[in-house]
N, C-alpha and C positions, 0 to 999 in steps of 0.2 A: 208913837205911843198909842194913838187911837187905833190904828190898824191892828196893833198887837192885841189890844183888849177885845176887839170885835172877833178876832181869830180865836181867842180863848173861849168865847161864848159858843161859837160854832162847834168847836172841838168837844165841848161839854155836851152839847145836844146830840152830837153823833154818838158819843160814848153811851148815852142813855138808851138810844135806839138800838145799839148793838147788843146791849144787855137784854133788852126785851126780846129781840129776835132770837138770841141764843137760848133764852128760857123757853120760848115756844118750840123751837127746834128740838130741844132735849126731850119734850113730851111727845111730839108727833113723828119724829124720825127714828125708824128702826136702826138705820146704819149708825146714827150718832150714839145709840145706846150701847153699842158694842165697845168693850174696853180694849184698848190697844196696849199691849205690853211689848217692851223692847228688851231683848235678851243680849247682854253684853258679855262677850267671852272674857273670862278672867284668866290671865296667864300668870303663873308663878315662875320667877326666874330661878333657875337652878344655881346653887352656890358654886362659884368657880373655884377649882382646886388646881394648884400648880402641878404639872407633871413631876414625878419623882426625879430627883437629880441623878443624872447618868454621868459618872466620871469619865474623863478622857484619859487614855493611856498613850504614851509615846515610847516606842522602842528604839533604843540606841545601841549600835554596835561599832566597834573599832578594832582594826588590826594594826600591827606595828609596822616596822620599817620595810619598805620596798627598796632594798639595797641592790641596785642593778649592776652587779659585777658583770664582766663580759661573758662569763659562763651563762648567766641568766639571760642576758641580751641575745646571745647566740642561740639559745633554746627557742627563740621566737622566729628564727630565720627559716622560712619555708623553702621547699625545693624550687619554687618558681621565682625566688629572690625577694618575695614580699615578707613582711613581718606580721606575726599574729601571736598574741600572748594569752589567749583564752585558757590555755591549759594550766596556767598558774592558779586559776580560781575555781577549777572544776568542782572541788570538794567543799566549797563554802558558799556557792552561789545562792542556795536556798536561804542561808542565814543573812546574807547581804541584802537580798531582795525583799525579805520579810520585814526588815527594820524600816522605821520611818527616817532615821538619820543613820547613814552608813558612812563611817569615817575611815580614811586610810592615811597613814603617814607616807607620803610620796617623797622619799628621802632625797631624790635627785631631780634636777630640772629636766623637763621634757622640752629640750631645745631643738629636737628634730635632727634628721640625718645631715642637714646642710652644715651643722656645726661639727659633724663627725661624732660617731658613737664612741663612747669611752667609758672605761671602768675606773677602778681605784687608781690614783687618789682623786682625780678630777673628773667626776662623772658627767655624762650626758646620755640621754636615751631618746629613742624614736617616739614619734607621735603615737604609734600603735600601742605603746604601753598605756597611754591615756585612754585609747579606744577600748582596750581590754578592761580597764577599770570601770568604765561606763557600762559596757556590756554586762559585766558581772553584777552591776547594780549600785556601785558606790556613787554617792551624790555630794560628798563633802571631802575635799582634798586638802591635806595639810602640806604646805610648802616651806614653812619657816624651819630650816634645818642648818646644820653646819656646812652642808654642801650647796646651799642656795646660790652662792656666787662662784661656783667652780668654773663656770664659763663666762663670768663677768656679767655685766648688765644685759648684754645681748641674750644670754641664756635665759634670764628672767623675762625679758621682753618677748622672746619667742614662745616661752611657756604660757605667758598671759594671753598672747595672741592666739595660740593654739586653742586654749579653753574658750575664749570669747568667740572665736570664729567657728569652731567645730562642735562645741558643746556648751552653748550659752546658758543652758539651764543648770549646769553643774556649778556648785559653789567651790571656789578655790580660796584658801586663806593663807595669811602669813607673808604674802608678797604683794607689792602695791605699784600701780602705774603712776599714781600722783600722790601728792601730800594729802589731798582731800580724802583719797581712798584709805589712807592709813588712819584717818580719824574716824572712819565709819565703823560701826559695830554691826556685825552680821547677826540677824535675828531670823531664826526658823520659827514658823507659826503653824500650829495645828489646832483647829477647833477653839481658837481663842487663847491657847497656851503659847506663850512666847519664850523662846529659848535662845540665849546669846551664846555664841561659840567664839572663843579667842585663841589665837595661835602665836607662839613666840619661840625663838631659839636663843640659846645662851651665847652664840657667836657664829662666825663663818670661817673657821679654820685659819684665822689670821689674815684673811683677805679683807682689805679695807672697803668700807662702803663707798660708792661713788660720791665724790665731794658735792656734785650737783644734784644728787638724789639720795640723801641720807635716809629717806623714808622707804627705800626699795624693799627692805625686809624688816619684819617685826622682831626687835631684840628684847631680851629680858632686862628692861630698865625699870627700876622700882617706881620712879615718878610716873612713867608712861603706863605701867601696869595698874597702879592705883587709880590713875585718872580714867583709864579704860573701864575698869571695874565699876567705878562710880557711875559712868554713863550707862553701862550695861544694867546696873540696878534700876535705873530710871526707865529703861526700855523693856526689860524682860522679867519673867516670873522665875526663871531658872538660868543659872550661868554655868557653862562648861569652859574650862581652861585646858588647852592642849599644849603643854610645854615640851620643848626639845631640850633636855637637861640631863644631868647626872654624869657618872663616870662609866666609860665603856667596860664591859665584861665583868661587872661586879653584880652579884646576885642579891645584893642588899642596897637599899637606898643610902645616899650620902647625907651628911649634915647640911650641905648646901641645898639639897632637894627638900629636906625638912624645913629649912628656912623659907624657901619659896612657897612650899605647900601651905605653910601656916599663914604667910602673907596673902596668898590667894584666898584662903578660908576666911581670914579676918576681914577681908574686903569684899566678901559676898559670893565667892565661888561656891557652888554646890557639888560639882563633880570635876575631878582632875583626871585626865587621861594622858599619861606620859609616854615619851618615846626617846630614843637615842642610844641607850647603853648596849644595844644589840643582844641583850639577854633579858629574861624576865626578872621582874622584881616584885616585892610584896604588894598586896592590896590592903589598905587599912582606912579607918575612920579618923578624922581630925575633929577637934572641937574648936570652933571659932571663939573669939573673945566675947561675943554676945550669947554664947551657949548653943548656937546652931551647929549642925553637923555637916561635914564635907567628906565625901567618899573619894579616895585617891588610889588610882592604879599607877604605881610609880613607873613601871616600864612594861610594855607589851612585847619587848624583844623584836627580833626580825620576823617578818612574814616570809620574805624570800631573800636568799643570798647564796653565795658559794664560799662562805667562810669555812674555816678548817677545824673548828672545835665543836664538839657535840653540843655544848651549852648554847651556841649560836644557831643551832638548828631547831631549838625549842623556842617557840613564840607563844602568843596567847591572843585570844579574841575576848575583848570586854563586851559584856552584855548587860545593859541597864534598862529597866522599865520605870518610867515616871507616871505619876497619876496626879489628879487634882481633886480638890474638895469644893463644897458649895461656897466657901469663902474666897476661893481663888488661889489657895495655897498649892504649890506644886512641890511634890516630894518624891523621893526614890521609893518605889514600891518593892522592887526586888532587884537583885544583881547577881551576876555569875562570871566565872572565868572559864573559858574553853581553851585548853592547851592545844597548840598546833605544832606540827612537825614539818620542816622543809625536807622534801625527799629529792635528793640530788642524784640525777642520772644525766649522762651526757647524750646529746642527740636532739634533733628537732622535736619539739613538743613533749619531751620526756620529763622535764623538771616540773614539780608541782608541790603543793602543800596539803597535808592531810590534817584532819582532827586527830589528836592523840587517841581518842576513843575508837577510832576506826583504823588505827595503825596496827601493824603486826610485827612480831619478831622476824618473820621472813623479810618483810620490807626493810626493817632496820638493818639487817645483814646485807641487803642489796645497796643501801645508801652509800654513795661514793665518799661521804665524809669519813667513812671508816678507813679510807686510804691514808688519812692523816690522824685520826683519833679512834683507836680501836676500842675505847671505853664506851663508844656510842652503841647502846643497846636499849631495848624496851625497858629493862629494869632501871637503867640510868635515867631515862626520861621520866618514868613514874616517880622515882625517888627524888629527882630534882624538883618536880612539881610539889611533892609533899613538903620538901624543905622550904620552898619559896612561898607557896600559897597556903600551907597549913590546912586548917579545917575547910577552907573554901574549895579545896580540890578533893573530889571523891572519885577514885579510879573507876568505880562501877557505873558512873553516869554523870550527868551534868550537875554541878553544884550550884545552889542558889543561896546567896547570902541573906543575912537578917540585918535589920536596921539597928545596929548596935556598934559600940566601939570594939 
């Protein structure tokens, strides 16, 4: 305590001396008389503004049945004994490659030549068919059809192995290697938009599922579909269902298709892209029980075949554009139907499919389907499109739908 007190006195004395010195210095020192100013740069922070919202669009297209009759398969046999099917897609390549999601209904298994190439009624085709699809630009292959089990489980296994070995980036749907695969929901994603795609068939032409692999193909089972759609709603912003359904060779949808379409809609499907009837069927809007809308293409008909009726030569390409908003809602911005015509000629590389808008009366008269159906003309094709698609089809050019029932 004593030491502390003594220190206090010393500090006080020093302080007094410093004041005196400072006072003298202020009078006698020119340097000290100068004022010192410090300039501090003041910055104002610009208010931050979010960039304007830029919606993302997703373009979707789909063609109908790749029905590989032997006439179609033989069209790919080249003079050197190899197979090539590029000619089947010559007139639609730009449409396929410009879409984000390009879907095809591959009606028959790609089991490879080791299983023997075969046409109706139990189909099997060469790996080169898949190569042609990929080269054309398709990235989503539907395999749940009534012909999935034409060659049994080995046909499915060969098909899966082909895709996973040769084109691992391609999405194949509707067939499964394991029970776990069947439970998975495929999600396509672009710029944060997530789209689920589901594929089912009504049956397999009476061929029983393997008892040890009941999951091998996706069937239209109500409990399964409802469960899958519930999972899809948790995972995706938009849901597409691709059913293999309906009655063959009817230009109008059936009551059973209505039932399934409404079930899909009520359980969250936003877009339905149908196949199987081998003819085109109408496009319409459904209203779900919650008031939301679902667009349904009931059937896109055949893309390629050698069937012998004019109506089976007429197919369609579905075109749908999606967009999103700031809140994350994904909706259909616009949609269209592009009628297609299978042009049947015999010979290597001769068979192909045209857009109806690029088809001519001369080509129609050359089409070998006229050997079986003389009513096949341009007039017949145009009138059938008007009958089936109504206002959605405009002969002068591409038709774009509007978001209404």
